[in-house]
PDB file of N, CA, C and O in Angstrom:
ATOM      1  N   UNK A   1      -7.057   4.792  -0.313  1.00  0.00           N
ATOM      2  CA  UNK A   1      -7.960   3.993   0.002  1.00  0.00           C
ATOM      3  C   UNK A   1      -9.171   3.981   0.695  1.00  0.00           C
ATOM      4  O   UNK A   1      -9.015   4.199   1.896  1.00  0.00           O
ATOM      5  N   UNK A   2     -10.431   3.783   0.312  1.00  0.00           N
ATOM      6  CA  UNK A   2     -12.244   3.787   0.128  1.00  0.00           C
ATOM      7  C   UNK A   2     -12.048   4.116   1.970  1.00  0.00           C
ATOM      8  O   UNK A   2     -11.447   3.373   2.746  1.00  0.00           O
ATOM      9  N   UNK A   3     -12.446   4.866   2.177  1.00  0.00           N
ATOM     10  CA  UNK A   3     -13.104   5.178   3.631  1.00  0.00           C
ATOM     11  C   UNK A   3     -11.671   5.047   4.921  1.00  0.00           C
ATOM     12  O   UNK A   3     -11.846   4.600   6.055  1.00  0.00           O
ATOM     13  N   UNK A   4     -10.548   5.466   4.475  1.00  0.00           N
ATOM     14  CA  UNK A   4      -9.655   5.364   5.350  1.00  0.00           C
ATOM     15  C   UNK A   4      -9.030   6.744   5.768  1.00  0.00           C
ATOM     16  O   UNK A   4      -8.572   6.909   6.898  1.00  0.00           O
ATOM     17  N   UNK A   5      -9.030   7.783   4.754  1.00  0.00           N
ATOM     18  CA  UNK A   5      -8.653   8.847   4.454  1.00  0.00           C
ATOM     19  C   UNK A   5      -7.231   8.816   4.467  1.00  0.00           C
ATOM     20  O   UNK A   5      -6.561   9.607   5.130  1.00  0.00           O
ATOM     21  N   UNK A   6      -6.730   7.865   3.706  1.00  0.00           N
ATOM     22  CA  UNK A   6      -4.879   7.166   3.938  1.00  0.00           C
ATOM     23  C   UNK A   6      -5.186   6.886   1.727  1.00  0.00           C
ATOM     24  O   UNK A   6      -6.076   6.544   0.949  1.00  0.00           O
ATOM     25  N   UNK A   7      -3.809   7.314   1.718  1.00  0.00           N
ATOM     26  CA  UNK A   7      -3.815   6.919   0.332  1.00  0.00           C
ATOM     27  C   UNK A   7      -2.595   5.904   0.360  1.00  0.00           C
ATOM     28  O   UNK A   7      -1.827   5.652   1.289  1.00  0.00           O
ATOM     29  N   UNK A   8      -2.654   5.239  -1.328  1.00  0.00           N
ATOM     30  CA  UNK A   8      -1.818   4.093  -1.398  1.00  0.00           C
ATOM     31  C   UNK A   8      -0.226   4.566  -1.252  1.00  0.00           C
ATOM     32  O   UNK A   8       0.710   3.843  -0.909  1.00  0.00           O
ATOM     33  N   UNK A   9      -0.188   5.663  -1.528  1.00  0.00           N
ATOM     34  CA  UNK A   9       1.378   6.425  -1.146  1.00  0.00           C
ATOM     35  C   UNK A   9       1.727   6.536  -0.036  1.00  0.00           C
ATOM     36  O   UNK A   9       2.880   6.439   0.385  1.00  0.00           O
ATOM     37  N   UNK A  10       0.684   6.770   0.604  1.00  0.00           N
ATOM     38  CA  UNK A  10       1.047   6.915   2.170  1.00  0.00           C
ATOM     39  C   UNK A  10       1.278   5.298   3.137  1.00  0.00           C
ATOM     40  O   UNK A  10       1.903   5.340   4.197  1.00  0.00           O
ATOM     41  N   UNK A  11       0.820   4.240   2.724  1.00  0.00           N
ATOM     42  CA  UNK A  11       0.631   3.473   2.776  1.00  0.00           C
ATOM     43  C   UNK A  11       2.256   2.731   2.536  1.00  0.00           C
ATOM     44  O   UNK A  11       3.174   2.462   3.310  1.00  0.00           O
ATOM     45  N   UNK A  12       2.071   2.591   1.185  1.00  0.00           N
ATOM     46  CA  UNK A  12       3.539   2.565   0.341  1.00  0.00           C
ATOM     47  C   UNK A  12       4.744   3.199   1.205  1.00  0.00           C
ATOM     48  O   UNK A  12       5.736   2.491   1.375  1.00  0.00           O
ATOM     49  N   UNK A  13       4.714   4.387   1.716  1.00  0.00           N
ATOM     50  CA  UNK A  13       5.658   4.886   2.275  1.00  0.00           C
ATOM     51  C   UNK A  13       5.930   4.417   3.641  1.00  0.00           C
ATOM     52  O   UNK A  13       7.108   4.405   3.999  1.00  0.00           O
ATOM     53  N   UNK A  14       4.886   3.972   4.573  1.00  0.00           N
ATOM     54  CA  UNK A  14       4.840   3.563   5.795  1.00  0.00           C
ATOM     55  C   UNK A  14       5.689   2.203   5.337  1.00  0.00           C
ATOM     56  O   UNK A  14       6.855   2.033   5.695  1.00  0.00           O
ATOM     57  N   UNK A  15       5.070   1.394   4.623  1.00  0.00           N
ATOM     58  CA  UNK A  15       6.413   0.068   4.256  1.00  0.00           C
ATOM     59  C   UNK A  15       7.385   0.016   4.213  1.00  0.00           C
ATOM     60  O   UNK A  15       8.076  -0.840   4.766  1.00  0.00           O
ATOM     61  N   UNK A  16       7.970   1.414   3.169  1.00  0.00           N
ATOM     62  CA  UNK A  16       9.229   1.659   3.056  1.00  0.00           C
ATOM     63  C   UNK A  16      10.274   1.946   4.199  1.00  0.00           C
ATOM     64  O   UNK A  16      11.478   1.695   4.233  1.00  0.00           O
ATOM     65  N   UNK A  17       9.401   2.584   5.184  1.00  0.00           N
ATOM     66  CA  UNK A  17       9.844   3.162   6.089  1.00  0.00           C
ATOM     67  C   UNK A  17      10.121   2.040   7.427  1.00  0.00           C
ATOM     68  O   UNK A  17      10.581   2.177   8.560  1.00  0.00           O
ATOM     69  N   UNK A  18       9.561   0.843   6.610  1.00  0.00           N
ATOM     70  CA  UNK A  18       9.968  -0.423   8.330  1.00  0.00           C
ATOM     71  C   UNK A  18       8.903  -0.887   8.700  1.00  0.00           C
ATOM     72  O   UNK A  18       8.874  -2.051   9.100  1.00  0.00           O
ATOM     73  N   UNK A  19       7.572   0.012   8.661  1.00  0.00           N
ATOM     74  CA  UNK A  19       6.211  -0.324   9.005  1.00  0.00           C
ATOM     75  C   UNK A  19       5.519  -2.129   8.463  1.00  0.00           C
ATOM     76  O   UNK A  19       5.352  -2.378   7.269  1.00  0.00           O
ATOM     77  N   UNK A  20       5.244  -3.053   9.442  1.00  0.00           N
ATOM     78  CA  UNK A  20       4.513  -3.921   8.769  1.00  0.00           C
ATOM     79  C   UNK A  20       3.152  -3.800   8.736  1.00  0.00           C
ATOM     80  O   UNK A  20       2.639  -2.840   9.310  1.00  0.00           O
ATOM     81  N   UNK A  21       2.506  -4.570   8.189  1.00  0.00           N
ATOM     82  CA  UNK A  21       0.481  -4.171   7.903  1.00  0.00           C
ATOM     83  C   UNK A  21       0.270  -4.180   9.206  1.00  0.00           C
ATOM     84  O   UNK A  21      -0.312  -3.191   9.650  1.00  0.00           O
ATOM     85  N   UNK A  22       0.728  -5.432  10.326  1.00  0.00           N
ATOM     86  CA  UNK A  22       0.363  -5.083  12.178  1.00  0.00           C
ATOM     87  C   UNK A  22       0.494  -3.899  12.074  1.00  0.00           C
ATOM     88  O   UNK A  22      -0.491  -3.231  11.758  1.00  0.00           O
ATOM     89  N   UNK A  23       1.749  -3.276  12.306  1.00  0.00           N
ATOM     90  CA  UNK A  23       2.090  -2.078  12.520  1.00  0.00           C
ATOM     91  C   UNK A  23       0.901  -0.925  12.346  1.00  0.00           C
ATOM     92  O   UNK A  23       0.232  -0.212  13.095  1.00  0.00           O
ATOM     93  N   UNK A  24       1.013  -1.126  11.128  1.00  0.00           N
ATOM     94  CA  UNK A  24       0.288   0.003   9.999  1.00  0.00           C
ATOM     95  C   UNK A  24      -1.336   0.129  10.961  1.00  0.00           C
ATOM     96  O   UNK A  24      -1.882   1.121  11.445  1.00  0.00           O
ATOM     97  N   UNK A  25      -1.843  -1.660  10.950  1.00  0.00           N
ATOM     98  CA  UNK A  25      -2.984  -1.842  11.458  1.00  0.00           C
ATOM     99  C   UNK A  25      -3.500  -0.794  12.992  1.00  0.00           C
ATOM    100  O   UNK A  25      -4.478  -0.079  13.209  1.00  0.00           O
ATOM    101  N   UNK A  26      -2.332  -1.156  13.773  1.00  0.00           N
ATOM    102  CA  UNK A  26      -2.381  -0.660  14.910  1.00  0.00           C
ATOM    103  C   UNK A  26      -2.261   0.717  14.898  1.00  0.00           C
ATOM    104  O   UNK A  26      -3.099   1.304  15.582  1.00  0.00           O
ATOM    105  N   UNK A  27      -1.496   1.359  14.342  1.00  0.00           N
ATOM    106  CA  UNK A  27      -1.426   3.005  14.325  1.00  0.00           C
ATOM    107  C   UNK A  27      -2.597   3.542  13.032  1.00  0.00           C
ATOM    108  O   UNK A  27      -2.446   4.713  12.683  1.00  0.00           O
ATOM    109  N   UNK A  28      -3.417   2.963  12.524  1.00  0.00           N
ATOM    110  CA  UNK A  28      -4.235   3.604  12.066  1.00  0.00           C
ATOM    111  C   UNK A  28      -5.242   1.900  11.687  1.00  0.00           C
ATOM    112  O   UNK A  28      -5.131   1.020  10.833  1.00  0.00           O
ATOM    113  N   UNK A  29      -6.290   2.178  13.018  1.00  0.00           N
ATOM    114  CA  UNK A  29      -7.328   0.637  13.162  1.00  0.00           C
ATOM    115  C   UNK A  29      -8.354   0.922  11.928  1.00  0.00           C
ATOM    116  O   UNK A  29      -9.310   0.148  11.985  1.00  0.00           O
ATOM    117  N   UNK A  30      -8.413   1.819  10.837  1.00  0.00           N
ATOM    118  CA  UNK A  30      -9.236   1.876   9.688  1.00  0.00           C
ATOM    119  C   UNK A  30      -8.719   0.999   8.734  1.00  0.00           C
ATOM    120  O   UNK A  30      -9.384   0.640   7.762  1.00  0.00           O
ATOM    121  N   UNK A  31      -7.480   0.601   8.964  1.00  0.00           N
ATOM    122  CA  UNK A  31      -6.606   0.000   7.950  1.00  0.00           C
ATOM    123  C   UNK A  31      -6.676  -1.388   7.899  1.00  0.00           C
ATOM    124  O   UNK A  31      -6.165  -1.791   8.944  1.00  0.00           O
ATOM    125  N   UNK A  32      -6.978  -2.155   7.343  1.00  0.00           N
ATOM    126  CA  UNK A  32      -6.770  -3.851   7.913  1.00  0.00           C
ATOM    127  C   UNK A  32      -5.501  -4.219   6.906  1.00  0.00           C
ATOM    128  O   UNK A  32      -4.965  -3.559   6.015  1.00  0.00           O
ATOM    129  N   UNK A  33      -5.262  -5.477   7.396  1.00  0.00           N
ATOM    130  CA  UNK A  33      -4.005  -5.844   6.970  1.00  0.00           C
ATOM    131  C   UNK A  33      -4.160  -6.664   4.962  1.00  0.00           C
ATOM    132  O   UNK A  33      -3.305  -6.892   4.106  1.00  0.00           O
ATOM    133  N   UNK A  34      -5.458  -6.824   4.992  1.00  0.00           N
ATOM    134  CA  UNK A  34      -5.882  -7.331   3.724  1.00  0.00           C
ATOM    135  C   UNK A  34      -5.610  -6.180   2.739  1.00  0.00           C
ATOM    136  O   UNK A  34      -4.977  -6.357   1.699  1.00  0.00           O
ATOM    137  N   UNK A  35      -6.203  -4.791   3.176  1.00  0.00           N
ATOM    138  CA  UNK A  35      -5.907  -3.501   2.279  1.00  0.00           C
ATOM    139  C   UNK A  35      -4.300  -3.016   2.173  1.00  0.00           C
ATOM    140  O   UNK A  35      -3.747  -2.761   1.103  1.00  0.00           O
ATOM    141  N   UNK A  36      -3.858  -2.963   3.085  1.00  0.00           N
ATOM    142  CA  UNK A  36      -2.296  -3.456   3.308  1.00  0.00           C
ATOM    143  C   UNK A  36      -1.761  -3.753   1.750  1.00  0.00           C
ATOM    144  O   UNK A  36      -1.385  -3.042   0.819  1.00  0.00           O
ATOM    145  N   UNK A  37      -1.927  -5.155   1.965  1.00  0.00           N
ATOM    146  CA  UNK A  37      -1.902  -6.343   0.665  1.00  0.00           C
ATOM    147  C   UNK A  37      -2.462  -5.699  -0.014  1.00  0.00           C
ATOM    148  O   UNK A  37      -1.513  -5.047  -0.450  1.00  0.00           O
ATOM    149  N   UNK A  38      -3.589  -5.184  -0.669  1.00  0.00           N
ATOM    150  CA  UNK A  38      -3.866  -4.841  -1.712  1.00  0.00           C
ATOM    151  C   UNK A  38      -3.226  -3.550  -2.642  1.00  0.00           C
ATOM    152  O   UNK A  38      -3.074  -3.323  -3.843  1.00  0.00           O
ATOM    153  N   UNK A  39      -2.922  -2.792  -1.254  1.00  0.00           N
ATOM    154  CA  UNK A  39      -1.485  -1.746  -1.756  1.00  0.00           C
ATOM    155  C   UNK A  39      -0.588  -2.056  -2.552  1.00  0.00           C
ATOM    156  O   UNK A  39      -0.215  -1.407  -3.529  1.00  0.00           O
ATOM    157  N   UNK A  40      -0.017  -3.538  -1.995  1.00  0.00           N
ATOM    158  CA  UNK A  40       1.074  -3.886  -2.500  1.00  0.00           C
ATOM    159  C   UNK A  40       0.830  -4.177  -3.778  1.00  0.00           C
ATOM    160  O   UNK A  40       1.585  -3.805  -4.676  1.00  0.00           O
ATOM    161  N   UNK A  41      -0.332  -4.926  -3.998  1.00  0.00           N
ATOM    162  CA  UNK A  41      -0.459  -5.470  -4.959  1.00  0.00           C
ATOM    163  C   UNK A  41      -0.840  -4.413  -6.605  1.00  0.00           C
ATOM    164  O   UNK A  41      -0.546  -4.524  -7.795  1.00  0.00           O
ATOM    165  N   UNK A  42      -1.384  -3.741  -6.024  1.00  0.00           N
ATOM    166  CA  UNK A  42      -2.064  -2.596  -6.935  1.00  0.00           C
ATOM    167  C   UNK A  42      -0.399  -1.519  -7.469  1.00  0.00           C
ATOM    168  O   UNK A  42      -0.201  -1.055  -8.592  1.00  0.00           O
ATOM    169  N   UNK A  43       0.558  -1.391  -6.219  1.00  0.00           N
ATOM    170  CA  UNK A  43       1.547  -1.057  -6.586  1.00  0.00           C
ATOM    171  C   UNK A  43       2.645  -1.765  -7.834  1.00  0.00           C
ATOM    172  O   UNK A  43       3.409  -1.369  -8.714  1.00  0.00           O
ATOM    173  N   UNK A  44       2.186  -2.964  -7.291  1.00  0.00           N
ATOM    174  CA  UNK A  44       3.411  -4.004  -8.304  1.00  0.00           C
ATOM    175  C   UNK A  44       2.499  -4.350  -9.803  1.00  0.00           C
ATOM    176  O   UNK A  44       2.894  -4.995 -10.774  1.00  0.00           O
ATOM    177  N   UNK A  45       1.223  -3.709  -9.606  1.00  0.00           N
ATOM    178  CA  UNK A  45       0.471  -3.944 -11.306  1.00  0.00           C
ATOM    179  C   UNK A  45       0.806  -2.514 -11.840  1.00  0.00           C
ATOM    180  O   UNK A  45       0.714  -2.246 -13.038  1.00  0.00           O
ATOM    181  N   UNK A  46       1.150  -1.721 -11.012  1.00  0.00           N
ATOM    182  CA  UNK A  46       1.305  -0.336 -11.946  1.00  0.00           C
ATOM    183  C   UNK A  46       2.858  -0.300 -12.325  1.00  0.00           C
ATOM    184  O   UNK A  46       3.406   0.207 -13.304  1.00  0.00           O
ATOM    185  N   UNK A  47       3.164  -0.700 -11.705  1.00  0.00           N
ATOM    186  CA  UNK A  47       5.161  -1.048 -12.013  1.00  0.00           C
ATOM    187  C   UNK A  47       5.207  -1.800 -13.197  1.00  0.00           C
ATOM    188  O   UNK A  47       6.063  -1.561 -14.049  1.00  0.00           O
ATOM    189  N   UNK A  48       4.042  -3.030 -13.384  1.00  0.00           N
ATOM    190  CA  UNK A  48       4.345  -4.129 -14.530  1.00  0.00           C
ATOM    191  C   UNK A  48       3.875  -3.172 -15.960  1.00  0.00           C
ATOM    192  O   UNK A  48       4.205  -3.567 -17.079  1.00  0.00           O
ATOM    193  N   UNK A  49       3.191  -2.073 -15.798  1.00  0.00           N
ATOM    194  CA  UNK A  49       2.538  -1.214 -16.612  1.00  0.00           C
ATOM    195  C   UNK A  49       3.662  -0.628 -17.124  1.00  0.00           C
ATOM    196  O   UNK A  49       4.061  -0.884 -18.261  1.00  0.00           O
ATOM    197  N   UNK A  50       4.251   0.195 -16.328  1.00  0.00           N
ATOM    198  CA  UNK A  50       5.461   0.939 -16.614  1.00  0.00           C
ATOM    199  C   UNK A  50       6.676   0.387 -17.145  1.00  0.00           C
ATOM    200  O   UNK A  50       7.394   1.123 -17.822  1.00  0.00           O
ATOM    201  N   UNK A  51       6.997  -0.766 -16.939  1.00  0.00           N
ATOM    202  CA  UNK A  51       8.112  -1.567 -17.255  1.00  0.00           C
ATOM    203  C   UNK A  51       7.859  -2.340 -18.300  1.00  0.00           C
ATOM    204  O   UNK A  51       8.786  -2.824 -18.948  1.00  0.00           O
ATOM    205  N   UNK A  52       6.350  -2.600 -18.661  1.00  0.00           N
ATOM    206  CA  UNK A  52       6.317  -3.016 -20.044  1.00  0.00           C
ATOM    207  C   UNK A  52       6.059  -2.236 -21.349  1.00  0.00           C
ATOM    208  O   UNK A  52       6.265  -2.686 -22.476  1.00  0.00           O
ATOM    209  N   UNK A  53       5.377  -0.481 -20.926  1.00  0.00           N
ATOM    210  CA  UNK A  53       5.587   0.377 -21.558  1.00  0.00           C
ATOM    211  C   UNK A  53       6.981   0.586 -22.188  1.00  0.00           C
ATOM    212  O   UNK A  53       7.073   0.459 -23.409  1.00  0.00           O
ATOM    213  N   UNK A  54       7.896   0.846 -21.578  1.00  0.00           N
ATOM    214  CA  UNK A  54       8.942   1.180 -21.530  1.00  0.00           C
ATOM    215  C   UNK A  54       9.798  -0.022 -22.222  1.00  0.00           C
ATOM    216  O   UNK A  54      10.975   0.251 -22.458  1.00  0.00           O
ATOM    217  N   UNK A  55       9.339  -1.314 -22.569  1.00  0.00           N
ATOM    218  CA  UNK A  55      10.197  -2.002 -23.009  1.00  0.00           C
ATOM    219  C   UNK A  55       9.818  -1.844 -24.512  1.00  0.00           C
ATOM    220  O   UNK A  55      10.478  -2.418 -25.379  1.00  0.00           O
TER     221      UNK A  55
END
């Protein structure tokens, strides 16, 4: 994610491990809740591309 030195994959891993957007923001002040939501939207979009290609 631009300007955070954190990747989308790292944020998704934090979410999978039970952290909330608030938790992530507390541990990583450079990451805002909107950026966490953007990571989820990006992952959902990428997943839809994979599923459509497989169909």
